[in-house]
PDB file of the backbone (N, CA, C, O) and the ligand in Angstrom, with CONECT records:
HET     ZN  A 101       1
ATOM      1  N   MET A   1     152.018 209.052 116.379  1.00  0.00           N
ATOM      2  CA  MET A   1     153.229 209.467 117.126  1.00  0.00           C
ATOM      3  C   MET A   1     154.099 210.375 116.294  1.00  0.00           C
ATOM      4  O   MET A   1     154.246 210.177 115.088  1.00  0.00           O
ATOM      5  N   TYR A   2     154.680 211.376 116.940  1.00  0.00           N
ATOM      6  CA  TYR A   2     155.380 212.290 116.319  1.00  0.00           C
ATOM      7  C   TYR A   2     156.882 212.164 116.347  1.00  0.00           C
ATOM      8  O   TYR A   2     157.559 212.348 115.335  1.00  0.00           O
ATOM      9  N   TYR A   3     157.391 211.848 117.511  1.00  0.00           N
ATOM     10  CA  TYR A   3     158.849 211.714 117.790  1.00  0.00           C
ATOM     11  C   TYR A   3     159.370 210.309 117.723  1.00  0.00           C
ATOM     12  O   TYR A   3     160.476 210.063 117.242  1.00  0.00           O
ATOM     13  N   VAL A   4     158.554 209.366 118.218  1.00  0.00           N
ATOM     14  CA  VAL A   4     158.965 208.017 118.216  1.00  0.00           C
ATOM     15  C   VAL A   4     157.884 207.074 117.538  1.00  0.00           C
ATOM     16  O   VAL A   4     156.706 207.424 117.472  1.00  0.00           O
ATOM     17  N   PRO A   5     158.332 205.873 117.041  1.00  0.00           N
ATOM     18  CA  PRO A   5     157.416 205.041 116.320  1.00  0.00           C
ATOM     19  C   PRO A   5     156.263 204.568 117.254  1.00  0.00           C
ATOM     20  O   PRO A   5     156.399 204.486 118.474  1.00  0.00           O
ATOM     21  N   ASP A   6     155.097 204.260 116.574  1.00  0.00           N
ATOM     22  CA  ASP A   6     154.031 203.636 117.256  1.00  0.00           C
ATOM     23  C   ASP A   6     154.486 202.350 117.962  1.00  0.00           C
ATOM     24  O   ASP A   6     155.290 201.578 117.439  1.00  0.00           O
ATOM     25  N   GLY A   7     153.959 202.161 119.126  1.00  0.00           N
ATOM     26  CA  GLY A   7     154.349 200.925 119.875  1.00  0.00           C
ATOM     27  C   GLY A   7     155.644 200.991 120.670  1.00  0.00           C
ATOM     28  O   GLY A   7     156.186 200.008 121.175  1.00  0.00           O
ATOM     29  N   THR A   8     156.109 202.302 120.734  1.00  0.00           N
ATOM     30  CA  THR A   8     157.389 202.452 121.610  1.00  0.00           C
ATOM     31  C   THR A   8     157.003 202.386 122.995  1.00  0.00           C
ATOM     32  O   THR A   8     156.027 203.015 123.403  1.00  0.00           O
ATOM     33  N   THR A   9     157.782 201.589 123.818  1.00  0.00           N
ATOM     34  CA  THR A   9     157.432 201.340 125.180  1.00  0.00           C
ATOM     35  C   THR A   9     158.303 202.114 126.075  1.00  0.00           C
ATOM     36  O   THR A   9     158.008 202.260 127.261  1.00  0.00           O
ATOM     37  N   LYS A  10     159.427 202.646 125.526  1.00  0.00           N
ATOM     38  CA  LYS A  10     160.402 203.290 126.422  1.00  0.00           C
ATOM     39  C   LYS A  10     161.122 204.371 125.553  1.00  0.00           C
ATOM     40  O   LYS A  10     161.586 204.142 124.436  1.00  0.00           O
ATOM     41  N   CYS A  11     161.163 205.596 126.206  1.00  0.00           N
ATOM     42  CA  CYS A  11     162.017 206.629 125.424  1.00  0.00           C
ATOM     43  C   CYS A  11     162.455 207.669 126.412  1.00  0.00           C
ATOM     44  O   CYS A  11     161.981 207.717 127.547  1.00  0.00           O
ATOM     45  N   GLY A  12     163.357 208.491 125.972  1.00  0.00           N
ATOM     46  CA  GLY A  12     163.964 209.540 126.800  1.00  0.00           C
ATOM     47  C   GLY A  12     163.368 210.848 126.536  1.00  0.00           C
ATOM     48  O   GLY A  12     163.151 211.166 125.366  1.00  0.00           O
ATOM     49  N   TYR A  13     163.062 211.684 127.549  1.00  0.00           N
ATOM     50  CA  TYR A  13     162.601 213.003 127.296  1.00  0.00           C
ATOM     51  C   TYR A  13     163.756 213.950 127.513  1.00  0.00           C
ATOM     52  O   TYR A  13     164.386 213.971 128.570  1.00  0.00           O
ATOM     53  N   TYR A  14     164.020 214.747 126.463  1.00  0.00           N
ATOM     54  CA  TYR A  14     165.205 215.489 126.487  1.00  0.00           C
ATOM     55  C   TYR A  14     164.980 217.023 126.240  1.00  0.00           C
ATOM     56  O   TYR A  14     164.048 217.430 125.546  1.00  0.00           O
ATOM     57  N   GLU A  15     165.878 217.840 126.842  1.00  0.00           N
ATOM     58  CA  GLU A  15     165.823 219.294 126.663  1.00  0.00           C
ATOM     59  C   GLU A  15     167.206 219.748 126.257  1.00  0.00           C
ATOM     60  O   GLU A  15     168.189 219.439 126.930  1.00  0.00           O
ATOM     61  N   CYS A  16     167.290 220.505 125.122  1.00  0.00           N
ATOM     62  CA  CYS A  16     168.538 220.879 124.618  1.00  0.00           C
ATOM     63  C   CYS A  16     168.995 222.168 125.373  1.00  0.00           C
ATOM     64  O   CYS A  16     168.235 223.126 125.510  1.00  0.00           O
ATOM     65  N   SER A  17     170.246 222.148 125.847  1.00  0.00           N
ATOM     66  CA  SER A  17     170.814 223.248 126.649  1.00  0.00           C
ATOM     67  C   SER A  17     171.207 224.405 125.754  1.00  0.00           C
ATOM     68  O   SER A  17     171.581 225.477 126.230  1.00  0.00           O
ATOM     69  N   VAL A  18     171.119 224.176 124.446  1.00  0.00           N
ATOM     70  CA  VAL A  18     171.526 225.248 123.385  1.00  0.00           C
ATOM     71  C   VAL A  18     170.324 226.045 122.985  1.00  0.00           C
ATOM     72  O   VAL A  18     170.220 227.254 123.188  1.00  0.00           O
ATOM     73  N   CYS A  19     169.392 225.268 122.384  1.00  0.00           N
ATOM     74  CA  CYS A  19     168.324 225.933 121.727  1.00  0.00           C
ATOM     75  C   CYS A  19     166.953 225.755 122.550  1.00  0.00           C
ATOM     76  O   CYS A  19     165.894 226.275 122.198  1.00  0.00           O
ATOM     77  N   GLY A  20     167.100 225.014 123.604  1.00  0.00           N
ATOM     78  CA  GLY A  20     165.849 224.878 124.555  1.00  0.00           C
ATOM     79  C   GLY A  20     164.783 223.915 124.012  1.00  0.00           C
ATOM     80  O   GLY A  20     163.742 223.744 124.647  1.00  0.00           O
ATOM     81  N   SER A  21     165.013 223.299 122.883  1.00  0.00           N
ATOM     82  CA  SER A  21     164.160 222.453 122.324  1.00  0.00           C
ATOM     83  C   SER A  21     163.773 221.186 123.214  1.00  0.00           C
ATOM     84  O   SER A  21     164.673 220.697 123.897  1.00  0.00           O
ATOM     85  N   ARG A  22     162.580 220.655 123.253  1.00  0.00           N
ATOM     86  CA  ARG A  22     162.292 219.524 124.009  1.00  0.00           C
ATOM     87  C   ARG A  22     161.671 218.526 123.053  1.00  0.00           C
ATOM     88  O   ARG A  22     160.855 218.816 122.179  1.00  0.00           O
ATOM     89  N   PHE A  23     162.160 217.283 123.322  1.00  0.00           N
ATOM     90  CA  PHE A  23     161.807 216.136 122.311  1.00  0.00           C
ATOM     91  C   PHE A  23     161.983 214.825 122.984  1.00  0.00           C
ATOM     92  O   PHE A  23     162.577 214.696 124.055  1.00  0.00           O
ATOM     93  N   LEU A  24     161.410 213.804 122.273  1.00  0.00           N
ATOM     94  CA  LEU A  24     161.560 212.498 122.752  1.00  0.00           C
ATOM     95  C   LEU A  24     162.454 211.793 121.797  1.00  0.00           C
ATOM     96  O   LEU A  24     162.475 212.056 120.594  1.00  0.00           O
ATOM     97  N   SER A  25     163.260 210.806 122.420  1.00  0.00           N
ATOM     98  CA  SER A  25     164.186 210.018 121.616  1.00  0.00           C
ATOM     99  C   SER A  25     164.166 208.554 122.089  1.00  0.00           C
ATOM    100  O   SER A  25     163.979 208.270 123.272  1.00  0.00           O
ATOM    101  N   LEU A  26     164.352 207.687 121.184  1.00  0.00           N
ATOM    102  CA  LEU A  26     164.420 206.284 121.611  1.00  0.00           C
ATOM    103  C   LEU A  26     165.616 206.016 122.536  1.00  0.00           C
ATOM    104  O   LEU A  26     165.647 205.038 123.282  1.00  0.00           O
ATOM    105  N   GLU A  27     166.585 206.913 122.458  1.00  0.00           N
ATOM    106  CA  GLU A  27     167.819 206.814 123.314  1.00  0.00           C
ATOM    107  C   GLU A  27     167.381 207.236 124.754  1.00  0.00           C
ATOM    108  O   GLU A  27     166.433 207.987 124.983  1.00  0.00           O
ATOM    109  N   THR A  28     168.185 206.663 125.696  1.00  0.00           N
ATOM    110  CA  THR A  28     168.007 206.980 127.086  1.00  0.00           C
ATOM    111  C   THR A  28     169.297 207.321 127.805  1.00  0.00           C
ATOM    112  O   THR A  28     169.463 207.213 129.020  1.00  0.00           O
ATOM    113  N   GLU A  29     170.239 207.768 126.879  1.00  0.00           N
ATOM    114  CA  GLU A  29     171.433 208.130 127.539  1.00  0.00           C
ATOM    115  C   GLU A  29     171.353 209.505 128.176  1.00  0.00           C
ATOM    116  O   GLU A  29     170.435 210.258 127.851  1.00  0.00           O
ATOM    117  N   ASP A  30     172.320 209.893 129.119  1.00  0.00           N
ATOM    118  CA  ASP A  30     172.250 211.134 129.881  1.00  0.00           C
ATOM    119  C   ASP A  30     172.299 212.328 128.868  1.00  0.00           C
ATOM    120  O   ASP A  30     171.519 213.270 129.012  1.00  0.00           O
ATOM    121  N   MET A  31     173.146 212.301 127.914  1.00  0.00           N
ATOM    122  CA  MET A  31     173.304 213.364 126.906  1.00  0.00           C
ATOM    123  C   MET A  31     173.268 212.842 125.504  1.00  0.00           C
ATOM    124  O   MET A  31     173.982 211.890 125.192  1.00  0.00           O
ATOM    125  N   ILE A  32     172.442 213.440 124.616  1.00  0.00           N
ATOM    126  CA  ILE A  32     172.530 213.037 123.155  1.00  0.00           C
ATOM    127  C   ILE A  32     172.562 214.264 122.276  1.00  0.00           C
ATOM    128  O   ILE A  32     172.401 215.383 122.763  1.00  0.00           O
ATOM    129  N   CYS A  33     172.766 214.070 120.997  1.00  0.00           N
ATOM    130  CA  CYS A  33     172.752 215.194 120.127  1.00  0.00           C
ATOM    131  C   CYS A  33     171.247 215.675 119.866  1.00  0.00           C
ATOM    132  O   CYS A  33     170.275 214.924 119.774  1.00  0.00           O
ATOM    133  N   CYS A  34     171.242 217.055 119.765  1.00  0.00           N
ATOM    134  CA  CYS A  34     169.908 217.717 119.576  1.00  0.00           C
ATOM    135  C   CYS A  34     169.539 217.581 118.125  1.00  0.00           C
ATOM    136  O   CYS A  34     170.371 217.968 117.304  1.00  0.00           O
ATOM    137  N   PRO A  35     168.385 217.076 117.698  1.00  0.00           N
ATOM    138  CA  PRO A  35     168.129 217.108 116.255  1.00  0.00           C
ATOM    139  C   PRO A  35     167.941 218.569 115.649  1.00  0.00           C
ATOM    140  O   PRO A  35     168.256 218.811 114.484  1.00  0.00           O
ATOM    141  N   ASP A  36     167.452 219.456 116.440  1.00  0.00           N
ATOM    142  CA  ASP A  36     167.143 220.762 115.991  1.00  0.00           C
ATOM    143  C   ASP A  36     168.531 221.487 115.715  1.00  0.00           C
ATOM    144  O   ASP A  36     168.688 222.103 114.661  1.00  0.00           O
ATOM    145  N   CYS A  37     169.467 221.413 116.607  1.00  0.00           N
ATOM    146  CA  CYS A  37     170.800 221.968 116.373  1.00  0.00           C
ATOM    147  C   CYS A  37     171.576 221.305 115.215  1.00  0.00           C
ATOM    148  O   CYS A  37     172.349 221.923 114.482  1.00  0.00           O
ATOM    149  N   GLU A  38     171.292 219.962 115.118  1.00  0.00           N
ATOM    150  CA  GLU A  38     172.020 219.239 113.970  1.00  0.00           C
ATOM    151  C   GLU A  38     171.356 219.791 112.675  1.00  0.00           C
ATOM    152  O   GLU A  38     172.079 219.957 111.692  1.00  0.00           O
ATOM    153  N   ALA A  39     170.090 220.073 112.608  1.00  0.00           N
ATOM    154  CA  ALA A  39     169.455 220.556 111.477  1.00  0.00           C
ATOM    155  C   ALA A  39     169.909 221.944 111.022  1.00  0.00           C
ATOM    156  O   ALA A  39     169.908 222.268 109.835  1.00  0.00           O
ATOM    157  N   ASP A  40     170.301 222.754 112.023  1.00  0.00           N
ATOM    158  CA  ASP A  40     170.610 223.996 111.738  1.00  0.00           C
ATOM    159  C   ASP A  40     172.109 224.113 111.112  1.00  0.00           C
ATOM    160  O   ASP A  40     172.509 225.156 110.595  1.00  0.00           O
ATOM    161  N   PHE A  41     172.871 222.962 111.213  1.00  0.00           N
ATOM    162  CA  PHE A  41     174.033 222.984 110.738  1.00  0.00           C
ATOM    163  C   PHE A  41     174.150 223.254 109.225  1.00  0.00           C
ATOM    164  O   PHE A  41     173.499 222.597 108.413  1.00  0.00           O
ATOM    165  N   ASP A  42     174.999 224.241 108.868  1.00  0.00           N
ATOM    166  CA  ASP A  42     175.154 224.643 107.461  1.00  0.00           C
ATOM    167  C   ASP A  42     176.523 224.188 106.923  1.00  0.00           C
ATOM    168  O   ASP A  42     177.520 224.793 107.317  1.00  0.00           O
ATOM    169  N   PRO A  43     176.640 223.229 106.105  1.00  0.00           N
ATOM    170  CA  PRO A  43     177.987 222.634 105.606  1.00  0.00           C
ATOM    171  C   PRO A  43     178.774 223.761 104.908  1.00  0.00           C
ATOM    172  O   PRO A  43     179.968 223.588 104.660  1.00  0.00           O
ATOM    173  N   GLU A  44     178.144 224.916 104.581  1.00  0.00           N
ATOM    174  CA  GLU A  44     178.932 225.937 103.825  1.00  0.00           C
ATOM    175  C   GLU A  44     179.810 226.736 104.860  1.00  0.00           C
ATOM    176  O   GLU A  44     180.803 227.352 104.472  1.00  0.00           O
ATOM    177  N   ILE A  45     179.437 226.716 106.160  1.00  0.00           N
ATOM    178  CA  ILE A  45     180.128 227.414 107.199  1.00  0.00           C
ATOM    179  C   ILE A  45     181.484 226.784 107.400  1.00  0.00           C
ATOM    180  O   ILE A  45     181.652 225.585 107.178  1.00  0.00           O
ATOM    181  N   GLY A  46     182.412 227.539 107.798  1.00  0.00           N
ATOM    182  CA  GLY A  46     183.863 227.052 107.966  1.00  0.00           C
ATOM    183  C   GLY A  46     183.973 225.953 109.136  1.00  0.00           C
ATOM    184  O   GLY A  46     183.005 225.649 109.833  1.00  0.00           O
ATOM    185  N   PRO A  47     185.066 225.472 109.258  1.00  0.00           N
ATOM    186  CA  PRO A  47     185.405 224.333 110.154  1.00  0.00           C
ATOM    187  C   PRO A  47     185.203 224.755 111.612  1.00  0.00           C
ATOM    188  O   PRO A  47     184.815 223.928 112.438  1.00  0.00           O
ATOM    189  N   GLU A  48     185.467 226.069 111.954  1.00  0.00           N
ATOM    190  CA  GLU A  48     185.352 226.526 113.386  1.00  0.00           C
ATOM    191  C   GLU A  48     183.925 226.272 113.858  1.00  0.00           C
ATOM    192  O   GLU A  48     183.706 225.647 114.896  1.00  0.00           O
ATOM    193  N   GLU A  49     182.977 226.754 113.101  1.00  0.00           N
ATOM    194  CA  GLU A  49     181.551 226.638 113.561  1.00  0.00           C
ATOM    195  C   GLU A  49     181.117 225.215 113.443  1.00  0.00           C
ATOM    196  O   GLU A  49     180.285 224.795 114.248  1.00  0.00           O
ATOM    197  N   ALA A  50     181.612 224.412 112.496  1.00  0.00           N
ATOM    198  CA  ALA A  50     181.220 223.066 112.304  1.00  0.00           C
ATOM    199  C   ALA A  50     181.609 222.220 113.460  1.00  0.00           C
ATOM    200  O   ALA A  50     181.041 221.143 113.638  1.00  0.00           O
ATOM    201  N   SER A  51     182.542 222.640 114.255  1.00  0.00           N
ATOM    202  CA  SER A  51     183.111 221.846 115.347  1.00  0.00           C
ATOM    203  C   SER A  51     182.039 221.615 116.340  1.00  0.00           C
ATOM    204  O   SER A  51     182.118 220.649 117.099  1.00  0.00           O
ATOM    205  N   ALA A  52     180.982 222.487 116.387  1.00  0.00           N
ATOM    206  CA  ALA A  52     179.905 222.443 117.387  1.00  0.00           C
ATOM    207  C   ALA A  52     178.970 221.297 117.085  1.00  0.00           C
ATOM    208  O   ALA A  52     178.338 220.727 117.974  1.00  0.00           O
ATOM    209  N   VAL A  53     178.893 220.959 115.746  1.00  0.00           N
ATOM    210  CA  VAL A  53     178.065 219.869 115.382  1.00  0.00           C
ATOM    211  C   VAL A  53     178.481 218.496 115.830  1.00  0.00           C
ATOM    212  O   VAL A  53     179.651 218.114 115.792  1.00  0.00           O
ATOM    213  N   GLY A  54     177.493 217.789 116.247  1.00  0.00           N
ATOM    214  CA  GLY A  54     177.792 216.422 116.794  1.00  0.00           C
ATOM    215  C   GLY A  54     178.106 216.462 118.304  1.00  0.00           C
ATOM    216  O   GLY A  54     178.381 215.429 118.915  1.00  0.00           O
ATOM    217  N   GLN A  55     178.063 217.559 118.840  1.00  0.00           N
ATOM    218  CA  GLN A  55     178.171 217.667 120.410  1.00  0.00           C
ATOM    219  C   GLN A  55     176.805 217.289 121.009  1.00  0.00           C
ATOM    220  O   GLN A  55     175.762 217.674 120.479  1.00  0.00           O
ATOM    221  N   LYS A  56     176.821 216.542 122.103  1.00  0.00           N
ATOM    222  CA  LYS A  56     175.671 216.124 122.806  1.00  0.00           C
ATOM    223  C   LYS A  56     175.258 217.224 123.684  1.00  0.00           C
ATOM    224  O   LYS A  56     175.768 217.382 124.793  1.00  0.00           O
ATOM    225  N   THR A  57     174.279 218.042 123.177  1.00  0.00           N
ATOM    226  CA  THR A  57     173.785 219.232 123.880  1.00  0.00           C
ATOM    227  C   THR A  57     172.454 218.969 124.626  1.00  0.00           C
ATOM    228  O   THR A  57     172.064 219.762 125.483  1.00  0.00           O
ATOM    229  N   ALA A  58     171.771 217.877 124.307  1.00  0.00           N
ATOM    230  CA  ALA A  58     170.487 217.597 124.830  1.00  0.00           C
ATOM    231  C   ALA A  58     170.571 216.741 126.096  1.00  0.00           C
ATOM    232  O   ALA A  58     171.141 215.650 126.050  1.00  0.00           O
ATOM    233  N   LYS A  59     170.055 217.172 127.156  1.00  0.00           N
ATOM    234  CA  LYS A  59     170.079 216.536 128.490  1.00  0.00           C
ATOM    235  C   LYS A  59     168.875 215.818 128.827  1.00  0.00           C
ATOM    236  O   LYS A  59     167.772 216.359 128.743  1.00  0.00           O
ATOM    237  N   LEU A  60     169.035 214.601 129.215  1.00  0.00           N
ATOM    238  CA  LEU A  60     167.876 213.685 129.617  1.00  0.00           C
ATOM    239  C   LEU A  60     167.126 214.320 130.855  1.00  0.00           C
ATOM    240  O   LEU A  60     167.726 214.598 131.893  1.00  0.00           O
ATOM    241  N   ILE A  61     165.872 214.515 130.685  1.00  0.00           N
ATOM    242  CA  ILE A  61     164.997 215.019 131.771  1.00  0.00           C
ATOM    243  C   ILE A  61     164.502 213.803 132.552  1.00  0.00           C
ATOM    244  O   ILE A  61     164.668 213.695 133.767  1.00  0.00           O
ATOM    245  N   SER A  62     163.880 212.883 131.783  1.00  0.00           N
ATOM    246  CA  SER A  62     163.249 211.787 132.458  1.00  0.00           C
ATOM    247  C   SER A  62     163.075 210.720 131.384  1.00  0.00           C
ATOM    248  O   SER A  62     163.028 211.043 130.197  1.00  0.00           O
ATOM    249  N   VAL A  63     162.980 209.459 131.784  1.00  0.00           N
ATOM    250  CA  VAL A  63     162.616 208.347 131.052  1.00  0.00           C
ATOM    251  C   VAL A  63     161.109 208.063 131.014  1.00  0.00           C
ATOM    252  O   VAL A  63     160.536 207.854 132.083  1.00  0.00           O
ATOM    253  N   CYS A  64     160.434 208.040 129.875  1.00  0.00           N
ATOM    254  CA  CYS A  64     158.964 207.682 129.833  1.00  0.00           C
ATOM    255  C   CYS A  64     158.837 206.249 129.417  1.00  0.00           C
ATOM    256  O   CYS A  64     159.516 205.784 128.501  1.00  0.00           O
ATOM    257  N   GLU A  65     157.933 205.528 130.120  1.00  0.00           N
ATOM    258  CA  GLU A  65     157.658 204.173 129.811  1.00  0.00           C
ATOM    259  C   GLU A  65     156.244 203.937 129.749  1.00  0.00           C
ATOM    260  O   GLU A  65     155.457 204.651 130.370  1.00  0.00           O
ATOM    261  N   GLY A  66     155.835 202.858 128.949  1.00  0.00           N
ATOM    262  CA  GLY A  66     154.442 202.436 128.865  1.00  0.00           C
ATOM    263  C   GLY A  66     153.627 203.494 128.237  1.00  0.00           C
ATOM    264  O   GLY A  66     154.062 204.095 127.255  1.00  0.00           O
ATOM    265  N   GLU A  67     152.351 203.784 128.797  1.00  0.00           N
ATOM    266  CA  GLU A  67     151.431 204.725 128.028  1.00  0.00           C
ATOM    267  C   GLU A  67     151.884 206.128 128.238  1.00  0.00           C
ATOM    268  O   GLU A  67     151.348 206.998 127.553  1.00  0.00           O
ATOM    269  N   ASP A  68     152.846 206.474 129.138  1.00  0.00           N
ATOM    270  CA  ASP A  68     153.395 207.720 129.217  1.00  0.00           C
ATOM    271  C   ASP A  68     154.144 208.207 128.012  1.00  0.00           C
ATOM    272  O   ASP A  68     154.312 209.403 127.773  1.00  0.00           O
ATOM    273  N   VAL A  69     154.600 207.200 127.244  1.00  0.00           N
ATOM    274  CA  VAL A  69     155.351 207.551 125.948  1.00  0.00           C
ATOM    275  C   VAL A  69     154.262 208.261 125.095  1.00  0.00           C
ATOM    276  O   VAL A  69     154.504 209.391 124.670  1.00  0.00           O
ATOM    277  N   ALA A  70     153.132 207.685 124.835  1.00  0.00           N
ATOM    278  CA  ALA A  70     152.121 208.340 123.971  1.00  0.00           C
ATOM    279  C   ALA A  70     151.714 209.676 124.500  1.00  0.00           C
ATOM    280  O   ALA A  70     151.572 210.627 123.732  1.00  0.00           O
ATOM    281  N   LYS A  71     151.531 209.775 125.735  1.00  0.00           N
ATOM    282  CA  LYS A  71     151.087 210.988 126.390  1.00  0.00           C
ATOM    283  C   LYS A  71     152.160 212.166 126.177  1.00  0.00           C
ATOM    284  O   LYS A  71     151.767 213.286 125.851  1.00  0.00           O
ATOM    285  N   MET A  72     153.350 211.924 126.343  1.00  0.00           N
ATOM    286  CA  MET A  72     154.403 212.889 126.234  1.00  0.00           C
ATOM    287  C   MET A  72     154.525 213.217 124.708  1.00  0.00           C
ATOM    288  O   MET A  72     154.639 214.376 124.311  1.00  0.00           O
ATOM    289  N   ASP A  73     154.496 212.182 123.915  1.00  0.00           N
ATOM    290  CA  ASP A  73     154.561 212.475 122.429  1.00  0.00           C
ATOM    291  C   ASP A  73     153.426 213.558 122.030  1.00  0.00           C
ATOM    292  O   ASP A  73     153.625 214.586 121.383  1.00  0.00           O
ATOM    293  N   THR A  74     152.239 213.124 122.533  1.00  0.00           N
ATOM    294  CA  THR A  74     151.072 213.983 122.128  1.00  0.00           C
ATOM    295  C   THR A  74     151.352 215.392 122.656  1.00  0.00           C
ATOM    296  O   THR A  74     151.270 216.328 121.861  1.00  0.00           O
ATOM    297  N   LEU A  75     151.661 215.607 123.874  1.00  0.00           N
ATOM    298  CA  LEU A  75     151.895 216.909 124.503  1.00  0.00           C
ATOM    299  C   LEU A  75     152.932 217.678 123.803  1.00  0.00           C
ATOM    300  O   LEU A  75     152.742 218.865 123.537  1.00  0.00           O
ATOM    301  N   LEU A  76     153.976 217.094 123.503  1.00  0.00           N
ATOM    302  CA  LEU A  76     155.107 217.843 122.842  1.00  0.00           C
ATOM    303  C   LEU A  76     154.754 218.089 121.396  1.00  0.00           C
ATOM    304  O   LEU A  76     155.170 219.114 120.857  1.00  0.00           O
ATOM    305  N   SER A  77     154.007 217.213 120.723  1.00  0.00           N
ATOM    306  CA  SER A  77     153.661 217.490 119.425  1.00  0.00           C
ATOM    307  C   SER A  77     152.698 218.753 119.306  1.00  0.00           C
ATOM    308  O   SER A  77     152.830 219.581 118.404  1.00  0.00           O
ATOM    309  N   LEU A  78     151.775 218.828 120.236  1.00  0.00           N
ATOM    310  CA  LEU A  78     150.979 220.047 120.262  1.00  0.00           C
ATOM    311  C   LEU A  78     151.773 221.295 120.507  1.00  0.00           C
ATOM    312  O   LEU A  78     151.490 222.350 119.939  1.00  0.00           O
ATOM    313  N   ALA A  79     152.796 221.171 121.377  1.00  0.00           N
ATOM    314  CA  ALA A  79     153.542 222.391 121.641  1.00  0.00           C
ATOM    315  C   ALA A  79     154.270 222.811 120.327  1.00  0.00           C
ATOM    316  O   ALA A  79     154.327 224.002 120.021  1.00  0.00           O
ATOM    317  N   ILE A  80     154.804 221.879 119.582  1.00  0.00           N
ATOM    318  CA  ILE A  80     155.502 222.116 118.344  1.00  0.00           C
ATOM    319  C   ILE A  80     154.530 222.755 117.375  1.00  0.00           C
ATOM    320  O   ILE A  80     154.911 223.730 116.727  1.00  0.00           O
ATOM    321  N   THR A  81     153.318 222.287 117.228  1.00  0.00           N
ATOM    322  CA  THR A  81     152.439 222.777 116.111  1.00  0.00           C
ATOM    323  C   THR A  81     151.807 224.063 116.625  1.00  0.00           C
ATOM    324  O   THR A  81     150.962 224.610 115.916  1.00  0.00           O
ATOM    325  N   GLY A  82     152.140 224.585 117.785  1.00  0.00           N
ATOM    326  CA  GLY A  82     151.668 225.832 118.180  1.00  0.00           C
ATOM    327  C   GLY A  82     150.253 225.798 118.974  1.00  0.00           C
ATOM    328  O   GLY A  82     149.638 226.836 119.218  1.00  0.00           O
ATOM    329  N   GLY A  83     149.814 224.567 119.339  1.00  0.00           N
ATOM    330  CA  GLY A  83     148.567 224.392 120.085  1.00  0.00           C
ATOM    331  C   GLY A  83     147.432 225.087 119.313  1.00  0.00           C
ATOM    332  O   GLY A  83     146.801 225.985 119.870  1.00  0.00           O
ATOM    333  N   ASN A  84     147.141 224.707 118.036  1.00  0.00           N
ATOM    334  CA  ASN A  84     146.172 225.352 117.231  1.00  0.00           C
ATOM    335  C   ASN A  84     144.869 225.468 117.814  1.00  0.00           C
ATOM    336  O   ASN A  84     144.115 226.371 117.450  1.00  0.00           O
ATOM    337  N   TYR A  85     144.514 224.570 118.755  1.00  0.00           N
ATOM    338  CA  TYR A  85     143.050 224.597 119.271  1.00  0.00           C
ATOM    339  C   TYR A  85     142.856 225.976 119.979  1.00  0.00           C
ATOM    340  O   TYR A  85     141.706 226.347 120.212  1.00  0.00           O
ATOM    341  N   GLU A  86     143.871 226.719 120.317  1.00  0.00           N
ATOM    342  CA  GLU A  86     143.653 227.945 120.983  1.00  0.00           C
ATOM    343  C   GLU A  86     143.072 229.016 120.037  1.00  0.00           C
ATOM    344  O   GLU A  86     142.537 230.028 120.488  1.00  0.00           O
ATOM    345  N   TRP A  87     143.185 228.779 118.756  1.00  0.00           N
ATOM    346  CA  TRP A  87     142.918 229.724 117.648  1.00  0.00           C
ATOM    347  C   TRP A  87     141.311 229.563 117.329  1.00  0.00           C
ATOM    348  O   TRP A  87     140.664 230.399 116.698  1.00  0.00           O
ATOM    349  N   ILE A  88     140.804 228.398 117.851  1.00  0.00           N
ATOM    350  CA  ILE A  88     139.423 228.121 117.371  1.00  0.00           C
ATOM    351  C   ILE A  88     138.395 229.111 118.151  1.00  0.00           C
ATOM    352  O   ILE A  88     137.188 229.060 117.914  1.00  0.00           O
TER     353      ILE A  88
HETATM  354 ZN    ZN A 101     169.295 222.210 120.201  1.00  0.00          ZN2+
END
């Protein structure tokens, strides 16, 4: 499992409205913080830009339960790694 721990039975499938990143989270709230946007945060930048950090930019697309969790995790993981099988 790439996004959520093994044995996860319920998770939220999110898409960030800022960077377009799609990911799974153990949270199932309507809006949560995007891990990619958070990671881009540079503490050296002034307070104006920093104000964007911590905003909930990722929108809940759907809630995955049961074996769908593992399926979605695998699909999204392949997308992130570039679908290497296409190069074979
Ligand atoms: Zn983002």
